[in-house]
C-alpha positions as CSV (number, residue, x, y, z in Angstrom):
1,M,-56.8,-22.9,-12.8
2,G,-54.6,-22.3,-15.6
3,S,-51.5,-21.2,-13.6
4,I,-51.8,-24.4,-11.5
5,S,-52.1,-26.7,-14.7
6,G,-49.2,-25.2,-15.9
7,L,-47.2,-25.5,-12.6
8,L,-48.1,-29.2,-12.5
9,S,-47.3,-29.8,-15.7
10,V,-43.6,-28.5,-15.5
11,V,-43.4,-30.4,-12.2
12,G,-44.5,-33.5,-13.4
13,A,-42.2,-33.4,-16.7
14,A,-39.3,-32.6,-14.5
15,T,-40.3,-35.7,-12.3
16,L,-40.6,-38.0,-15.1
17,Y,-37.1,-36.9,-16.4
18,L,-35.3,-37.4,-13.2
19,Y,-37.4,-40.4,-12.5
20,L,-36.0,-42.2,-16.1
21,L,-32.3,-40.9,-15.6
22,S,-32.2,-42.4,-11.9
23,S,-33.9,-45.6,-12.9
24,F,-31.6,-46.2,-15.9
25,L,-28.4,-46.9,-14.2
26,P,-25.3,-47.6,-16.2
27,P,-23.4,-51.0,-14.9
28,G,-22.5,-50.3,-11.3
29,P,-22.0,-51.4,-7.7
30,Q,-24.4,-53.7,-5.9
31,H,-25.2,-52.7,-2.3
32,L,-23.9,-55.4,0.1
33,H,-25.8,-56.3,3.1
34,R,-24.6,-58.4,6.0
35,R,-26.9,-60.4,7.8
36,H,-25.5,-62.1,10.9
37,E,-26.2,-65.9,11.8
38,V,-28.4,-66.4,14.8
39,E,-27.0,-68.2,17.6
40,L,-28.6,-71.7,18.1
41,S,-27.0,-72.8,21.1
42,N,-24.4,-71.8,23.6
43,E,-21.7,-73.5,22.1
44,S,-22.0,-71.8,18.7
45,A,-19.7,-69.1,18.0
46,E,-20.5,-66.0,16.0
47,G,-19.8,-66.4,12.2
48,D,-19.0,-63.7,9.7
49,G,-22.6,-64.0,8.4
50,D,-24.3,-64.3,5.2
51,V,-24.1,-62.1,2.5
52,E,-27.1,-60.4,1.0
53,V,-26.9,-58.6,-2.7
54,A,-29.5,-56.3,-3.3
55,E,-29.4,-53.6,-6.3
56,Y,-29.2,-50.1,-4.8
57,R,-31.9,-47.4,-5.7
58,L,-31.2,-43.7,-5.7
59,K,-33.1,-41.3,-3.6
60,F,-32.9,-38.3,-1.8
61,P,-30.8,-38.8,1.3
62,S,-32.7,-37.8,4.4
63,D,-29.9,-38.3,7.3
64,L,-26.1,-38.6,7.2
65,Y,-26.0,-42.6,7.0
66,E,-27.9,-42.3,3.7
67,L,-25.9,-39.6,2.3
68,R,-22.5,-41.4,3.2
69,E,-24.2,-44.5,1.5
70,L,-25.4,-42.6,-1.7
71,A,-21.7,-41.0,-1.5
72,E,-20.1,-44.2,-1.5
73,M,-22.2,-45.5,-4.3
74,L,-21.6,-42.5,-6.7
75,Q,-18.0,-42.1,-5.9
76,F,-17.6,-45.7,-7.2
77,Y,-20.1,-44.8,-10.4
78,K,-17.8,-41.7,-10.9
79,T,-14.9,-43.5,-11.5
80,E,-16.3,-45.0,-15.1
81,H,-19.3,-42.9,-15.6
82,T,-18.2,-39.4,-14.9
83,A,-20.6,-37.6,-17.2
84,Y,-23.6,-39.7,-15.8
85,V,-22.8,-38.6,-12.4
86,V,-22.4,-35.1,-13.1
87,L,-25.3,-35.0,-15.1
88,L,-27.4,-36.8,-12.5
89,F,-26.2,-34.4,-9.8
90,C,-26.7,-31.5,-11.4
91,S,-30.3,-32.4,-12.6
92,A,-31.1,-33.6,-8.9
93,Y,-29.7,-30.3,-7.4
94,L,-31.8,-27.8,-10.1
95,Y,-34.7,-30.1,-9.4
96,K,-34.9,-29.4,-5.6
97,Q,-34.0,-26.0,-6.1
98,S,-36.4,-24.9,-8.6
99,F,-39.5,-26.4,-6.7
100,A,-38.3,-25.4,-3.4
101,I,-37.6,-28.6,-1.9
102,P,-35.9,-28.7,1.3
103,G,-32.4,-30.6,1.4
104,S,-30.0,-28.4,-0.1
105,S,-27.4,-28.6,2.5
106,F,-27.2,-32.4,1.9
107,L,-26.6,-31.9,-1.5
108,N,-23.9,-29.6,-1.1
109,M,-22.2,-32.1,1.5
110,L,-22.6,-34.5,-1.5
111,A,-20.9,-32.2,-4.0
112,G,-18.0,-31.7,-1.4
113,A,-17.7,-35.7,-1.2
114,L,-17.8,-36.3,-4.9
115,F,-15.9,-33.3,-6.4
116,G,-13.7,-31.9,-3.6
117,P,-14.1,-28.6,-2.2
118,W,-13.4,-26.1,-4.7
119,Q,-14.9,-27.8,-7.6
120,G,-17.8,-28.8,-5.3
121,L,-18.0,-25.0,-4.1
122,V,-18.1,-23.6,-7.5
123,L,-20.8,-26.4,-8.7
124,A,-23.0,-25.7,-5.9
125,C,-22.7,-21.9,-6.4
126,L,-23.5,-22.3,-9.7
127,L,-26.3,-24.8,-9.2
128,T,-27.9,-22.8,-6.2
129,T,-28.1,-19.4,-8.2
130,T,-29.5,-21.6,-11.3
131,G,-31.9,-23.5,-9.3
132,S,-33.4,-20.3,-7.4
133,T,-33.6,-18.3,-10.7
134,F,-35.7,-21.2,-12.3
135,C,-37.8,-21.0,-8.8
136,Y,-37.9,-16.9,-9.2
137,L,-39.3,-17.7,-13.0
138,L,-41.7,-20.3,-12.0
139,S,-43.3,-18.2,-9.3
140,A,-43.4,-15.3,-11.9
141,A,-45.1,-17.2,-14.4
142,F,-47.5,-19.4,-12.0
143,G,-47.6,-18.7,-8.3
144,K,-47.7,-14.9,-7.4
145,S,-51.6,-14.7,-6.6
146,Y,-51.3,-18.2,-4.7
147,I,-48.3,-16.9,-3.0
148,I,-50.0,-13.6,-1.6
149,H,-52.9,-15.8,-0.8
150,L,-51.2,-18.3,1.5
151,F,-48.9,-15.8,3.0
152,P,-50.2,-12.3,3.2
153,D,-48.8,-11.0,6.1
154,K,-45.1,-12.2,5.5
155,V,-45.1,-10.8,1.9
156,D,-46.6,-7.7,3.3
157,R,-43.7,-7.1,6.0
158,L,-41.4,-8.3,3.5
159,Q,-42.5,-5.5,0.8
160,N,-42.2,-2.9,3.1
161,K,-38.6,-3.9,4.2
162,V,-37.8,-3.8,0.4
163,E,-39.4,-0.7,-0.4
164,E,-37.4,1.1,2.8
165,N,-34.3,-0.2,1.4
166,R,-35.0,0.5,-2.6
167,S,-31.8,2.7,-2.9
168,S,-29.8,0.2,-1.7
169,L,-31.7,-3.0,-2.7
170,F,-28.6,-5.2,-3.6
171,F,-27.1,-4.9,-0.4
172,F,-30.2,-5.6,1.6
173,L,-30.7,-8.7,-0.6
174,L,-27.4,-9.7,0.0
175,F,-27.8,-9.3,4.0
176,L,-30.7,-11.4,3.6
177,R,-29.3,-14.3,1.9
178,L,-26.0,-14.2,4.3
179,F,-28.0,-14.1,7.5
180,P,-28.1,-17.7,8.6
181,M,-32.0,-17.7,9.7
182,T,-33.3,-16.5,6.2
183,P,-35.7,-19.2,4.4
184,N,-34.0,-18.9,1.0
185,W,-37.0,-20.7,-0.6
186,F,-39.4,-17.8,0.2
187,L,-37.1,-15.1,-0.8
188,N,-37.0,-17.0,-4.5
189,V,-40.9,-17.4,-4.6
190,T,-41.6,-14.0,-3.3
191,S,-38.9,-11.9,-5.3
192,P,-41.1,-11.4,-8.5
193,I,-43.9,-10.2,-6.2
194,L,-41.4,-7.7,-4.9
195,N,-40.6,-6.1,-8.2
196,I,-36.8,-7.4,-7.6
197,P,-34.8,-7.2,-11.3
198,V,-33.9,-11.0,-12.3
199,S,-30.5,-9.8,-12.6
200,M,-30.0,-8.4,-9.3
201,F,-31.7,-11.6,-7.7
202,F,-29.3,-13.7,-9.6
203,F,-26.2,-12.0,-8.3
204,S,-27.5,-11.6,-4.8
205,V,-28.0,-15.5,-4.5
206,L,-24.6,-16.2,-6.6
207,I,-22.7,-14.0,-3.9
208,G,-24.8,-14.1,-1.1
209,L,-24.8,-17.9,-0.7
210,I,-21.0,-18.5,-0.9
211,P,-20.6,-18.9,2.7
212,Y,-23.3,-21.2,3.5
213,N,-22.5,-23.2,0.7
214,F,-18.7,-23.4,1.6
215,I,-19.3,-24.7,4.8
216,C,-21.6,-27.5,3.7
217,V,-19.3,-28.7,0.9
218,R,-16.1,-28.3,3.2
219,T,-18.1,-30.6,5.4
220,G,-18.7,-33.0,2.8
221,S,-15.3,-33.4,1.9
222,I,-14.8,-34.7,5.3
223,L,-18.0,-36.4,5.3
224,S,-16.5,-39.6,7.1
225,E,-15.5,-37.4,10.1
226,I,-18.9,-36.1,10.7
227,S,-21.4,-37.8,12.8
228,S,-24.2,-35.3,13.5
229,L,-25.7,-32.4,11.5
230,D,-25.1,-30.3,14.7
231,D,-20.9,-30.5,13.5
232,I,-22.0,-28.5,10.4
233,F,-24.2,-25.6,12.2
234,S,-22.8,-25.2,15.3
235,W,-23.2,-22.0,17.5
236,G,-19.7,-20.8,16.1
237,T,-20.8,-21.1,12.5
238,L,-23.6,-19.2,12.9
239,L,-22.4,-16.7,14.7
240,Q,-19.3,-16.4,11.6
241,L,-22.6,-16.3,9.2
242,L,-24.2,-13.6,11.1
243,A,-20.8,-11.6,11.3
244,I,-20.7,-11.7,7.5
245,A,-24.3,-10.6,7.0
246,C,-24.0,-7.8,9.1
247,V,-20.6,-6.8,7.2
248,A,-22.7,-7.1,4.0
249,L,-25.4,-4.9,5.3
250,L,-23.0,-1.7,6.3
251,P,-22.4,-0.8,2.4
252,G,-26.2,-0.5,2.1
253,A,-26.6,1.5,5.2
254,L,-23.9,4.0,3.9
255,I,-25.2,4.1,0.6
256,K,-28.9,4.8,1.8
257,R,-27.6,7.3,4.1
258,Y,-25.5,9.2,1.6
259,S,-28.7,9.0,-0.8
260,Q,-31.1,10.6,2.1
261,N,-28.7,13.7,2.5
262,H,-28.2,14.2,-1.2
263,L,-31.4,14.0,-1.7
264,Q,-31.9,16.5,1.1
265,L,-29.6,18.7,-0.4
266,D,-31.2,18.7,-3.7
267,G,-34.2,19.7,-2.1
268,L,-32.8,22.5,-0.4
269,K,-31.4,23.9,-3.6
270,Q,-34.9,23.4,-5.3
271,K,-36.6,25.3,-2.9
272,Q,-33.8,28.0,-3.0
273,Q,-34.2,28.3,-6.5
274,N,-38.1,28.4,-6.6
275,G,-37.9,31.0,-3.8
276,G,-35.4,33.0,-5.7
277,H,-37.9,32.8,-9.0
278,R,-40.9,33.6,-7.5
279,P,-40.4,37.4,-6.5
280,N,-39.1,37.7,-10.1
281,Q,-42.6,36.8,-11.2
282,G,-44.3,38.9,-8.8
283,Q,-42.4,41.9,-9.6
284,A,-43.3,41.2,-13.1
285,A,-46.5,41.0,-12.3
286,D,-46.6,44.3,-10.8
287,D,-44.8,46.1,-13.3
288,K,-47.5,44.9,-15.5
289,K,-50.4,46.1,-13.7
290,R,-48.3,49.7,-13.5
291,R,-48.5,50.0,-17.1
């Protein structure tokens, strides 16, 4: 129960901080909703409509329409409140990553829309890595036993794969991050259970998610031209990510093969040394008996 209460305390404190940060907005734009007049007769023409003014409320986007709306509003804020927008974006991103909440693709696109393709990519990579590391640490502190209890088969299969590739573990982790179908949140929460060092975890996330982040951030920089998420994750894009993942796996396979051959040679040398040493011991024993 101690681990659950500790985790709930962390989640509650982070949620309260993010709520307060998003609630006390500096002076900014108001969102305009256009309401068309209802035709009362066939003779009345369509008017431009009345304008309803409602204050915009920040929330995580769930579709492209909400993402465009949020990007437009934050771009307006950014002209006069740059520091606030950066702090708000970083806080929201770390919140999502730390607690394994889906939706990082929307925030990556938002980074591209707000900060451009290159600055947005650097920011997204740093936030992804930092948030994933926070998730790793939270799992190590509070969630090991619960994760094993909830996903025993998946943890066991992943544990076997990690042990098989322990000699080239970094390249194996890199492959998992680059592979487009890998659930990154599951890797984040299970890595402490698999005894993956936090430094190796950190750099595998930082390097391995660059292609995925780049695709999302680049898409966000041309957000107005995107009509569906299918425009982002097309089959061509997924095949490109798969090819990159295979290339990342190649050095690990070569290292693993070299290590196995090296160990086999060491074993042969050791056997030869032991084999050459035993007759000397036997001969010494015979000599002792003769005396």
